[in-house]
N, C-alpha and C positions, 0 to 999 in steps of 0.2 A: 049240866047246862049252865050257861053264863047268864047273869042278870043284866049284862050290858047290852045296849042297843048296838045294831051293826055299825052305826057311825062312831059310837064310843069305842067299840072294839077296833075299828079302823084307825082312829086317832090315838088310841092309848093301848097299843098291842104289847104283848110280852116282848121284851128285848131278845135279841139274838144271843146265843151262847158266845162267850168271849173268846172266839177264835176267828182269825181273819177270814177264812173261807166261809164260816157260818155268818159272819157279819155281812160279807159281800152278798151271799145268797139271800139274806133277809132283805137287803135293800133292793136287789134285783126282783124279788117277788112282789115288790110294790111299784116298780117302774111303770107298768102298764096303766095302773090307776092314776099315778102321777101324770103321765102323758095325757090321759083322757081328761083329767081335770084342768090341766094347764092348756091343753088344746081347746077345750070347750070355752074357756075364758078368752083365748085368742080368737076363736070364731065370733064370739060376742063383740069383741073389739073391731074385728074386720067388718062385721055387719054394721056396727054403729058408724064406723068411718065411711063405709060405702054409702050409707043412708045420709050422712051429713054432707058428703060430696054431692049427692043427687039433690039434696035440699037447696044447696047454695049454688049449684051449677058448676062446681069445681070438677076438674077432671082427674080422677084417680083411676088409673088403669088396673083392672083386676089382676093382671100379671104382676104388677108391682106389689100389690098386696100379698099375692101368693109367695113371691120371692122373700118379702120381709117376714112373713109368717113362718116360712121354712127356715130361714136363718135364725129366727127366735127359737124355734123348736130344737134345732141342732144345738144352739148355745145352751138352752135349758137342760138338755141331756148331758152336755159336757159338764155343766155346773152340778148336775145331779151326782156326778162321781165324787164331788167334794164330800158328800154325806158319809159314804162308807170310809173314805180316806181319813176324814176327821175322826170318825168313831174309832177306827183302828189306831190312829195316832194317839188319841186321848187314852185308850186302853193301854197302849205301850208305855206312855209317859207316866200315868198315875195308877194304872192297874185297878185293884179292888178298893182303893181309897175313894174312888168316884163311882157313883151309880152308873149303870149303862146309859149311854147318851143317845142311842139310835132313835127311839121314838120321838124324843124331844127335837133332835136335829131334823128329823123327817117332817114334823109338824111345822117347824120354823121355815124350812126350805119350801115346803108346799105352799104355805101362806104367802111367803115372799114372791114366789113364782106366779101364783094366781093373781096376786095384786099387781105385779109388774105387767102381766098379760092384759089386765083390765085397765091399766093406766091410760092407754090411748083413748079409751072410752070416756074417761073422766076429762081428758083434754078436749075431746070432741064436744062433750056436753058444755064445757066452759066456753068453747068457741061459739056454739049455738047461742048461748045466753048473751055473750058479748055482741055477736053480729045482730041478733034480734034487737037488743037494746040500742045499738047504733042505728038500726033502721027506724025504730020507733022515734028516736031522738033526732032523726034527720041527718045523721052523719055519713050515710052511704048513698 
C-alpha cells in the first residue's frame, strides 16, 4: 500500500517503461482526466464570461461560446500529443542519461492548459473591476 495521497499519486506517478508504445499508452491512460480538468476550467470560464455579459448587458451568444470552447478543446488535445512525442524524442536523443520525463511533462502541460482555460475568467474579472471603477468615477 502506498503512503501517497491520490492527488500525489496522480501528479507524481511512476513513469512509463522506456518504449514508444508504453510511453504512448501511459499518456493515453491520463487523457480522460486531462480533458476533465481542462474542460472543467473551460466551463468555469464560459460561466464567468456569460455572467459578465449578463451583468453589463453585452450580448454573447451561447453558440459562440460553445464553438470557442469546442475549438479550444480540440486544440488542447492536439497539443496533448506533444507530451508523448517529446518524451519519446528525449528518450531517443539522451536515453538513460536523462531521467524519465513523462510525469514532469504531464504536470507542466496540465498546469499550462488549465491556466490557459481559466485565463478568460481573469480577463473578465479585470473587465468587471475596470467597468465598475469607471461607473463609480462617472466615466461611463
